[in-house]
Rosetta silent file (secondary structure, phi, psi, omega in degrees, C-alpha in Angstrom):
SEQUENCE: MPSAQKSELRSQKQEEPAEETYLDIIDDPEKLNKTSKEEIVRLAAQFYSGPIPPPQMMAEYEKALPGAADRIIKMAEKQEEHRHYLEKKTVDSESRDSLLGILSAVFISIVILGAGTTIIIVVPGTTGAISGGLLNLFGIATVIGKFLGNSKNEQQAKEDEKEKIKEKTKPRK
SCORE:     score description
SCORE:     0.000 S_00000001
   1 L     0.000  133.192 -179.936   43.074   51.454  -41.106 S_00000001
   2 L   -60.889  151.342  178.961   43.977   54.812  -42.545 S_00000001
   3 H   -60.147  -33.331  178.069   45.687   54.799  -45.969 S_00000001
   4 H   -62.598  -37.697  178.530   48.858   56.257  -44.541 S_00000001
   5 H   -68.052  -36.875  176.993   49.286   53.359  -42.280 S_00000001
   6 H   -61.866  -41.219 -171.329   48.591   50.859  -45.158 S_00000001
   7 H   -73.123  -39.691 -179.042   51.220   52.494  -47.390 S_00000001
   8 H   -58.173  -45.331 -179.659   53.638   52.402  -44.467 S_00000001
   9 H   -60.458  -43.636 -177.074   52.948   48.736  -43.898 S_00000001
  10 H   -63.564  -40.823  174.538   53.415   48.070  -47.556 S_00000001
  11 H   -60.676  -37.584 -178.406   56.789   49.926  -47.573 S_00000001
  12 H   -66.301  -52.223 -173.771   57.946   47.830  -44.506 S_00000001
  13 H   -58.763  -33.845  178.862   56.916   44.701  -46.295 S_00000001
  14 L   -75.244  -10.856 -173.427   58.977   45.699  -49.426 S_00000001
  15 L   -94.648  -30.675 -178.653   62.032   46.376  -47.260 S_00000001
  16 L   -59.009  136.424 -178.444   61.962   42.841  -45.915 S_00000001
  17 L   -57.463  126.436 -175.941   64.480   40.435  -47.672 S_00000001
  18 L  -106.662  127.113  174.206   62.538   38.469  -50.238 S_00000001
  19 L    62.672   24.321  173.149   63.796   34.896  -51.156 S_00000001
  20 L   -99.564  145.655  174.379   67.076   35.386  -49.345 S_00000001
  21 L   -88.607  165.395 -178.162   68.539   32.866  -47.093 S_00000001
  22 H   -71.690  -22.471  173.819   70.073   33.853  -43.781 S_00000001
  23 H   -66.948  -44.155  178.301   73.569   32.997  -45.389 S_00000001
  24 H   -56.466  -41.022 -176.738   72.962   35.673  -48.013 S_00000001
  25 H   -74.846  -43.545 -177.857   72.249   38.279  -45.268 S_00000001
  26 H   -64.209  -41.006  178.814   75.112   37.210  -42.957 S_00000001
  27 H   -72.240  -12.443  172.246   77.639   37.384  -45.708 S_00000001
  28 L  -106.582  100.614 -169.043   76.739   40.781  -46.699 S_00000001
  29 H   -52.554  -34.853 -178.600   77.563   43.431  -43.962 S_00000001
  30 H   -63.586  -51.218 -178.360   75.046   46.059  -45.475 S_00000001
  31 H   -60.925  -44.079  178.762   72.237   43.562  -45.498 S_00000001
  32 H   -53.983  -42.960 -173.138   73.192   42.381  -42.041 S_00000001
  33 H   -74.281  -29.749 -179.973   72.999   45.985  -40.667 S_00000001
  34 H   -80.408  -28.796 -169.251   69.574   46.434  -42.324 S_00000001
  35 L   -89.128  134.822  176.324   68.067   43.195  -41.120 S_00000001
  36 L   -73.391  165.426 -179.654   66.644   42.973  -37.570 S_00000001
  37 H   -63.968  -45.134 -176.284   67.771   40.319  -35.110 S_00000001
  38 H   -63.850  -34.401  173.767   64.354   38.747  -35.149 S_00000001
  39 H   -64.086  -43.058  177.284   64.417   38.514  -38.923 S_00000001
  40 H   -64.203  -47.264  175.244   67.760   36.841  -38.847 S_00000001
  41 H   -54.248  -39.390 -176.593   66.530   34.326  -36.170 S_00000001
  42 H   -69.869  -38.770 -179.728   63.490   33.704  -38.268 S_00000001
  43 H   -69.147  -38.435 -172.388   65.471   33.062  -41.386 S_00000001
  44 H   -79.056  -20.546 -172.097   68.031   30.823  -39.628 S_00000001
  45 L   -91.738    8.824 -179.971   65.378   28.824  -37.799 S_00000001
  46 L   -67.812  142.604  173.587   63.580   27.566  -41.050 S_00000001
  47 L  -149.614  178.382 -178.244   63.252   23.921  -41.349 S_00000001
  48 L  -146.715  159.478 -176.335   61.206   21.266  -43.265 S_00000001
  49 L  -124.281  142.116  179.370   59.846   17.938  -42.709 S_00000001
  50 L   111.902  174.144 -172.843   59.826   15.075  -45.265 S_00000001
  51 L   -81.219  -14.793 -175.288   62.199   13.625  -47.867 S_00000001
  52 L  -112.793  120.216 -177.432   61.918   16.511  -50.294 S_00000001
  53 L   -80.350  165.676 -174.212   63.253   19.979  -49.328 S_00000001
  54 L   -66.141  163.430 -174.565   61.429   23.100  -50.093 S_00000001
  55 H   -53.132  -46.334  177.455   62.055   24.650  -53.666 S_00000001
  56 H   -52.289  -49.064 -175.016   64.537   27.181  -52.505 S_00000001
  57 H   -71.316  -24.780  177.107   66.703   24.784  -50.853 S_00000001
  58 H   -66.917  -37.206 -175.914   66.269   22.317  -53.845 S_00000001
  59 H   -70.405  -38.702  174.117   67.559   25.027  -56.118 S_00000001
  60 H   -61.273  -45.264  168.934   70.606   25.559  -53.932 S_00000001
  61 H   -46.311  -49.146 -174.141   71.310   21.739  -54.049 S_00000001
  62 H   -65.150  -35.905  177.430   70.973   21.920  -57.703 S_00000001
  63 H   -60.580  -54.661 -176.244   73.368   24.950  -57.823 S_00000001
  64 H   -59.931  -44.487 -177.333   75.903   23.194  -55.709 S_00000001
  65 L  -145.229   98.426 -173.890   75.758   19.892  -57.613 S_00000001
  66 L   -54.179  130.615 -177.862   73.988   19.816  -60.999 S_00000001
  67 L    99.318  -16.296  179.158   71.572   16.838  -61.001 S_00000001
  68 H   -54.723  -45.269 -172.186   71.106   16.834  -57.224 S_00000001
  69 H   -59.198  -45.950 -178.880   67.550   17.809  -57.342 S_00000001
  70 H   -66.765  -40.055  177.314   66.582   14.882  -59.622 S_00000001
  71 H   -65.826  -35.339  173.921   68.507   12.523  -57.423 S_00000001
  72 H   -63.507  -44.115 -179.816   66.756   13.755  -54.330 S_00000001
  73 H   -69.265  -37.795  176.517   63.379   13.235  -55.902 S_00000001
  74 H   -67.554  -39.029 -175.962   64.348    9.716  -57.212 S_00000001
  75 H   -69.299  -48.964  179.019   65.534    8.897  -53.736 S_00000001
  76 H   -58.990  -40.754  178.193   62.184   10.015  -52.147 S_00000001
  77 H   -70.449  -33.015  175.050   60.279    7.963  -54.744 S_00000001
  78 H   -62.338  -44.015 -176.943   62.399    4.834  -54.046 S_00000001
  79 H   -63.450  -34.656  179.220   61.768    5.279  -50.290 S_00000001
  80 H   -68.111  -45.603  177.277   58.037    5.693  -50.893 S_00000001
  81 H   -52.515  -45.524  177.606   58.010    2.406  -53.005 S_00000001
  82 H   -54.342  -52.034 -179.065   59.958    0.777  -50.257 S_00000001
  83 H   -61.440  -37.089 -173.347   57.597    1.869  -47.636 S_00000001
  84 H   -73.965  -43.854 -176.691   54.454    0.866  -49.588 S_00000001
  85 H   -55.264  -44.270 -175.482   56.174   -2.658  -50.212 S_00000001
  86 H   -71.851  -32.281 -178.706   56.828   -3.165  -46.482 S_00000001
  87 H   -63.515  -38.860 -178.445   53.377   -2.006  -45.585 S_00000001
  88 H   -71.030  -40.678  178.076   51.882   -4.473  -48.042 S_00000001
  89 H   -63.727  -43.489 -172.644   54.093   -7.252  -46.783 S_00000001
  90 H   -68.147  -39.561  177.422   53.094   -6.476  -43.232 S_00000001
  91 H   -70.975  -29.688  175.546   49.349   -6.487  -43.988 S_00000001
  92 H   -70.543  -36.813  176.478   49.610   -9.688  -45.991 S_00000001
  93 H   -74.035  -36.840  176.510   51.432  -11.398  -43.168 S_00000001
  94 H   -63.584  -36.431  175.686   49.026  -10.227  -40.546 S_00000001
  95 H   -66.556  -40.517  178.838   46.138  -11.557  -42.642 S_00000001
  96 H   -67.113  -39.918  176.521   47.860  -14.886  -43.147 S_00000001
  97 H   -63.997  -44.790 -176.839   48.644  -15.202  -39.411 S_00000001
  98 H   -63.957  -43.823  175.833   45.126  -14.344  -38.498 S_00000001
  99 H   -59.635  -46.444  176.188   43.776  -16.860  -41.007 S_00000001
 100 H   -64.523  -35.229  177.692   46.132  -19.638  -39.599 S_00000001
 101 H   -66.690  -35.654  168.737   45.151  -18.829  -36.163 S_00000001
 102 H   -59.427  -50.001 -177.767   41.503  -19.310  -36.978 S_00000001
 103 H   -67.301  -31.473 -179.698   41.960  -22.511  -38.857 S_00000001
 104 H   -65.462  -42.344 -173.208   44.099  -23.778  -36.053 S_00000001
 105 H   -72.579  -37.387 -178.026   41.541  -22.964  -33.425 S_00000001
 106 H   -65.355  -44.287 -175.779   38.696  -24.636  -35.610 S_00000001
 107 H   -68.216  -39.804 -179.202   40.860  -27.643  -36.084 S_00000001
 108 H   -64.336  -43.453  175.249   41.806  -27.966  -32.413 S_00000001
 109 H   -54.822  -48.139  178.619   38.130  -27.479  -31.595 S_00000001
 110 H   -62.240  -42.263  179.669   36.912  -30.161  -33.854 S_00000001
 111 H   -65.077  -40.741  174.920   39.487  -32.644  -32.406 S_00000001
 112 H   -70.804  -33.145  175.939   38.366  -31.723  -28.828 S_00000001
 113 H   -66.625  -36.333 -176.725   34.684  -31.961  -29.660 S_00000001
 114 H   -69.222  -39.833  176.665   35.358  -35.359  -31.200 S_00000001
 115 H   -59.607  -47.555 -172.675   37.359  -36.459  -28.055 S_00000001
 116 H   -65.352  -48.474 -176.525   34.470  -35.134  -25.827 S_00000001
 117 H   -61.278  -50.737  178.876   31.855  -36.793  -27.899 S_00000001
 118 H   -57.749  -38.210 -172.814   33.781  -40.146  -27.962 S_00000001
 119 H   -74.259  -33.200  174.772   34.224  -39.940  -24.148 S_00000001
 120 H   -67.666  -42.565 -176.672   30.375  -39.382  -23.661 S_00000001
 121 H   -77.150  -39.356  175.842   29.657  -42.389  -25.793 S_00000001
 122 H   -71.146  -45.485 -176.521   32.389  -44.706  -24.465 S_00000001
 123 L   -86.922  123.725 -174.652   32.372  -43.870  -20.743 S_00000001
 124 L   -78.994  159.661  169.142   29.029  -45.004  -19.190 S_00000001
 125 H    76.539 -162.831 -175.279   27.044  -42.984  -16.602 S_00000001
 126 H   -74.819  -16.209  176.847   27.468  -39.399  -15.374 S_00000001
 127 H   -61.898  -55.972 -177.267   31.210  -39.637  -15.274 S_00000001
 128 H   -73.321  -29.186  174.687   31.510  -39.823  -19.039 S_00000001
 129 H   -64.374  -44.871  179.763   28.706  -37.189  -19.585 S_00000001
 130 H   -66.914  -55.021 -178.400   30.337  -34.660  -17.308 S_00000001
 131 H   -61.855  -44.238  173.151   33.898  -35.145  -18.467 S_00000001
 132 H   -61.159  -47.744  169.670   32.805  -35.299  -22.171 S_00000001
 133 H   -49.710  -43.715  178.920   30.579  -32.164  -21.659 S_00000001
 134 H   -70.732  -42.150  179.978   33.402  -30.243  -20.163 S_00000001
 135 H   -61.623  -37.494  179.941   35.801  -31.288  -22.911 S_00000001
 136 H   -70.369  -38.862 -179.631   33.189  -30.219  -25.509 S_00000001
 137 H   -68.923  -35.449  174.342   32.653  -26.898  -23.786 S_00000001
 138 H   -60.901  -46.445  175.926   36.423  -26.448  -23.750 S_00000001
 139 H   -52.328  -40.334 -174.237   36.402  -27.101  -27.547 S_00000001
 140 H   -77.483  -39.934  173.588   33.844  -24.588  -28.185 S_00000001
 141 H   -51.823  -36.370 -178.497   35.497  -22.079  -25.788 S_00000001
 142 H   -64.988  -44.762  176.358   38.626  -22.318  -27.895 S_00000001
 143 H   -69.128  -49.348  171.941   36.973  -21.041  -30.989 S_00000001
 144 H   -53.850  -39.522 -178.139   35.060  -18.298  -29.204 S_00000001
 145 H   -67.006  -42.097  176.572   38.188  -17.261  -27.493 S_00000001
 146 H   -64.264  -44.537  179.055   40.083  -17.040  -30.828 S_00000001
 147 H   -70.999  -42.322  178.783   37.414  -14.869  -32.469 S_00000001
 148 H   -63.081  -43.896  172.466   36.975  -12.636  -29.374 S_00000001
 149 H   -55.160  -38.122  178.092   40.876  -12.303  -29.251 S_00000001
 150 H   -70.120  -42.592  178.731   41.016  -11.221  -32.884 S_00000001
 151 H   -61.298  -38.926  175.825   38.249   -8.606  -32.396 S_00000001
 152 H   -63.925  -35.540  176.056   40.079   -7.207  -29.315 S_00000001
 153 H   -70.371  -35.882  173.725   43.313   -7.116  -31.300 S_00000001
 154 H   -74.807  -35.639  177.374   41.836   -5.287  -34.118 S_00000001
 155 H   -62.863  -43.096 -173.555   40.041   -2.786  -31.797 S_00000001
 156 H   -67.152  -39.242  179.740   43.463   -2.219  -30.005 S_00000001
 157 H   -59.793  -47.480 -177.442   45.160   -1.792  -33.472 S_00000001
 158 H   -57.147  -43.550  178.492   42.524    0.815  -34.414 S_00000001
 159 H   -67.386  -42.319  177.500   42.969    2.728  -31.083 S_00000001
 160 H   -62.288  -33.375  179.243   46.799    2.640  -31.586 S_00000001
 161 H   -72.112  -34.385  178.208   46.399    4.057  -35.113 S_00000001
 162 H   -74.532  -26.712  167.134   44.228    6.861  -33.905 S_00000001
 163 H   -58.113  -49.662  172.120   46.835    7.662  -31.326 S_00000001
 164 H   -45.184  -50.083 -171.304   49.510    7.772  -34.008 S_00000001
 165 H   -67.291  -47.530  179.349   47.398   10.055  -36.082 S_00000001
 166 H   -58.302  -43.965 -175.096   46.847   12.434  -33.000 S_00000001
 167 H   -68.365  -39.193 -177.461   50.589   12.556  -32.365 S_00000001
 168 H   -63.410  -41.049  179.446   51.444   13.423  -35.945 S_00000001
 169 H   -84.835   -4.455 -179.259   48.852   16.217  -36.032 S_00000001
 170 L   -74.191  140.601  178.718   49.551   17.629  -32.636 S_00000001
 171 L   -66.607  150.496  174.521   51.158   20.935  -32.861 S_00000001
 172 L   -84.354  148.134  174.302   54.747   21.261  -31.915 S_00000001
 173 L  -108.211    0.000    0.000   55.937   23.552  -29.257 S_00000001
């Protein structure tokens, strides 16, 4: 790029309003006449995401109400602590529920296996063997089903988490 074009670009960049909000430009008729419509639209369309506003906006809050910036940051910190507490509580309850489910399945299986074994011993012939064997099979299937159900739920939860991450990182239109 020739040096004349570079200096022209530099001078154009210097003419652009620096650190001004669209309100500053709209309130001043001279600045408004010097500013292009595209620049005004760009300035007016600024936004942010998250609990803490950008520094320029934070300074405006502080100017309007002294101490507001500190209050905003404290509010964001409290919100983060609350979110972490809820996440921990959710993880703890899911772990507890999973453990109770496994223990319940094992207990039920032991009772069913005991009943099936008792039927095999008490009821003579093939009738006792078949019904006791089916009952024992059902007891074993209960434990296996519980463990397979947990692994499927965990796999589904991982897939859901991946989808959430994809949605958060997907560019907005």
